[in-house]
C-alpha positions as CSV (number, residue, x, y, z in Angstrom):
1,M,108.9,33.9,164.1
2,A,112.0,31.8,164.7
3,K,110.9,29.4,161.9
4,R,110.5,32.3,159.5
5,R,114.0,33.5,160.3
6,R,115.4,30.0,159.7
7,T,113.6,29.9,156.3
8,D,115.0,33.4,155.4
9,R,118.5,32.2,156.3
10,T,118.1,29.0,154.3
11,W,116.8,31.0,151.3
12,I,119.7,33.5,151.5
13,G,122.2,30.5,151.9
14,R,120.8,28.9,148.8
15,L,121.0,32.1,146.9
16,R,124.6,32.6,148.0
17,Q,125.5,29.1,146.9
18,R,124.0,29.6,143.5
19,F,125.8,32.9,143.1
20,L,129.2,31.4,144.1
21,T,128.6,28.4,141.7
22,G,127.9,30.9,138.9
23,L,131.0,32.8,139.8
24,V,133.2,29.7,139.7
25,I,131.9,29.0,136.2
26,V,132.1,32.6,134.9
27,L,135.4,33.6,136.4
28,P,137.6,31.2,134.4
29,M,135.8,32.3,131.2
30,V,136.5,36.0,132.0
31,I,140.1,35.3,132.8
32,T,140.5,33.3,129.5
33,V,138.9,36.1,127.5
34,W,141.1,38.7,129.3
35,L,144.3,36.7,128.5
36,L,143.2,36.2,124.9
37,G,142.6,40.0,124.6
38,I,146.1,40.7,125.8
39,L,147.5,38.2,123.3
40,F,145.3,39.6,120.5
41,R,146.5,43.2,121.2
42,L,150.1,42.0,121.2
43,V,149.9,40.0,118.0
44,H,147.7,42.6,116.3
45,G,150.1,45.5,117.2
46,I,153.0,43.6,115.6
47,S,151.4,41.7,112.7
48,T,148.8,44.1,111.3
49,P,151.1,47.0,110.5
50,T,153.5,44.6,108.8
51,I,150.7,43.0,106.7
52,L,149.4,46.5,105.8
53,K,152.9,47.5,104.6
54,I,153.2,44.3,102.5
55,L,149.8,44.9,101.0
56,T,150.7,48.6,100.3
57,A,154.0,47.5,98.6
58,F,152.1,45.2,96.3
59,R,149.5,47.9,95.7
60,V,146.5,45.9,96.7
61,P,143.3,47.8,96.0
62,L,141.4,49.4,98.9
63,V,144.4,49.1,101.3
64,D,144.4,52.8,101.8
65,D,140.7,52.9,102.4
66,P,139.9,54.0,106.1
67,A,137.2,51.3,106.2
68,F,139.8,48.7,105.4
69,A,142.1,49.8,108.2
70,N,139.2,50.1,110.7
71,Y,137.5,46.7,110.0
72,M,139.9,44.5,108.0
73,A,143.0,45.3,110.1
74,P,141.4,44.0,113.4
75,L,140.1,41.0,111.5
76,I,143.6,40.3,110.2
77,G,145.0,40.6,113.8
78,L,142.3,38.2,115.0
79,L,143.1,35.6,112.3
80,T,146.8,36.0,113.0
81,T,146.3,35.4,116.7
82,L,144.2,32.3,116.1
83,G,146.8,31.1,113.6
84,F,149.6,31.8,116.0
85,I,147.9,29.7,118.8
86,L,147.2,26.9,116.3
87,L,150.8,27.0,115.1
88,I,152.1,26.8,118.7
89,G,149.9,23.8,119.3
90,I,151.1,22.0,116.2
91,L,154.7,22.7,116.9
92,A,154.4,21.5,120.5
93,T,152.9,18.2,119.5
94,N,155.4,17.1,116.8
95,F,159.0,16.0,117.2
96,L,160.6,19.3,116.3
97,G,158.3,21.2,118.6
98,R,159.0,18.9,121.5
99,Q,162.7,19.3,120.9
100,F,162.3,23.1,120.9
101,V,160.3,23.0,124.2
102,D,162.8,20.6,125.8
103,G,165.6,22.9,124.7
104,F,163.9,25.9,126.2
105,D,163.4,24.0,129.4
106,R,167.1,23.0,129.6
107,L,168.0,26.6,128.9
108,M,165.8,27.9,131.7
109,L,167.1,25.3,134.1
110,R,170.7,26.5,133.6
111,I,170.0,30.1,134.6
112,P,170.8,30.7,138.3
113,L,167.8,31.8,140.5
114,I,165.4,31.3,137.6
115,K,165.9,27.5,137.5
116,G,164.5,26.9,140.9
117,I,161.4,28.9,140.3
118,Y,160.9,27.7,136.7
119,G,161.6,24.0,137.4
120,G,159.3,23.8,140.4
121,T,156.5,25.7,138.7
122,R,156.8,23.5,135.5
123,Q,156.7,20.3,137.5
124,L,153.7,21.5,139.5
125,L,151.8,22.5,136.4
126,N,152.6,19.2,134.8
127,A,151.2,17.4,137.9
128,F,147.9,19.2,137.5
129,S,147.7,18.8,133.7
130,K,148.5,15.0,134.2
131,P,147.4,14.4,137.8
132,T,147.0,10.6,137.5
133,S,150.7,10.2,136.7
134,E,152.0,12.6,139.4
135,F,149.7,12.5,142.4
136,Q,149.2,9.1,144.1
137,R,145.9,9.6,146.0
138,V,143.7,12.2,147.7
139,V,143.9,12.4,151.5
140,A,143.1,14.6,154.4
141,I,145.2,15.6,157.3
142,E,144.3,17.2,160.6
143,Y,145.6,20.7,160.0
144,P,145.9,23.5,161.1
145,R,144.4,22.3,164.4
146,P,142.7,19.3,165.8
147,G,139.2,18.8,164.4
148,V,140.0,20.8,161.2
149,Y,140.9,18.8,158.1
150,T,142.8,19.9,155.0
151,I,142.6,18.1,151.7
152,G,145.8,17.3,149.8
153,F,147.5,14.9,147.5
154,V,150.1,12.3,148.3
155,T,153.3,12.8,146.3
156,R,155.7,10.3,147.9
157,E,155.3,7.5,150.5
158,S,157.7,5.8,152.9
159,I,160.5,8.3,152.7
160,T,163.2,8.9,155.3
161,M,163.8,12.6,156.3
162,R,167.4,13.2,157.3
163,A,168.2,16.1,159.5
164,A,171.4,17.4,161.1
165,A,173.6,15.3,163.4
166,D,172.6,12.1,161.5
167,K,169.1,12.1,162.8
168,E,166.6,10.3,160.7
169,T,162.8,10.1,160.7
170,P,161.7,7.1,158.6
171,G,158.3,6.2,157.3
172,L,157.0,9.6,156.4
173,T,154.5,10.5,153.7
174,L,154.8,13.7,151.7
175,V,151.4,15.5,151.2
176,F,151.0,18.5,148.9
177,L,148.3,20.8,150.4
178,P,147.1,23.2,147.6
179,T,145.3,26.5,148.1
180,T,141.8,27.4,146.9
181,P,141.0,28.4,144.2
182,N,144.5,28.4,142.8
183,P,145.8,24.8,143.4
184,T,149.3,25.6,141.8
185,S,150.3,27.2,145.1
186,G,150.3,25.6,148.5
187,W,152.7,23.9,150.9
188,L,154.2,20.5,151.6
189,A,153.7,18.5,154.8
190,A,155.8,15.5,155.8
191,L,153.9,13.3,158.4
192,P,153.6,9.7,159.6
193,E,151.4,7.5,157.5
194,E,149.1,6.9,160.4
195,D,148.2,10.6,160.4
196,V,147.1,10.5,156.8
197,I,143.4,9.9,156.2
198,P,142.6,8.3,152.8
199,L,139.6,9.8,151.0
200,D,137.3,8.0,148.6
201,L,138.0,10.4,145.8
202,T,139.7,10.2,142.4
203,I,142.5,12.7,141.7
204,E,140.2,14.5,139.2
205,D,137.5,14.8,141.8
206,G,140.0,16.1,144.4
207,V,141.2,18.8,142.0
208,K,137.6,19.9,141.2
209,L,136.7,20.0,144.9
210,I,139.7,22.3,145.7
211,V,139.4,24.6,142.7
212,S,135.7,25.2,143.3
213,G,136.2,25.9,147.0
214,G,133.9,23.1,148.0
215,L,131.1,24.1,145.7
216,V,131.6,21.0,143.4
217,T,131.5,18.0,145.7
218,P,131.5,14.3,144.8
219,A,128.1,12.7,144.5
220,N,128.9,10.1,147.2
221,W,129.5,12.9,149.7
222,G,125.9,13.9,149.8
223,R,124.6,17.4,150.4
């Protein structure tokens, strides 16, 4: 009887793991489609009426046909949305586009209150879009209590933290501890190097492990 209960629990655990794995795969797709839907409705609401007015001004045949407004107008909005995204990508990758993006960054960083939030968020997003150039290595620290380990990324090593009354704490390592499944939020820990446990993980594997909530583990970690 006990063996049967263990088998049932094992079966339920496997089913739960398969469900969570599917959820991790499907959820980003659903969020992407949802965001694209918002962008489509925004662009469609602005561009389609303008295009229809232009076509009406040039007396294009069938522009007043209800079927044209019902079927062609959404298609125009969809094509305009795709074109808008493509245009942003093209502009962001050439010289003028980079100049525009840099100018927008400088503008946001000059606005009080906003500059702190925008600057920190932008740096963190850049770190996750180019993790190999920002994070140094994947580590674990014993937190929030002894025997429990939290995975994070080393951002700086051998720093000296200066407090009030000229007190200094040298030889500290800064570790960013991201949250799951959204790694762009988290907290920063400053601790001695001897308390930092190196992990045999690449930065990319560390990001995958955290985003998936432990469902996607490195092959050398076993089952």
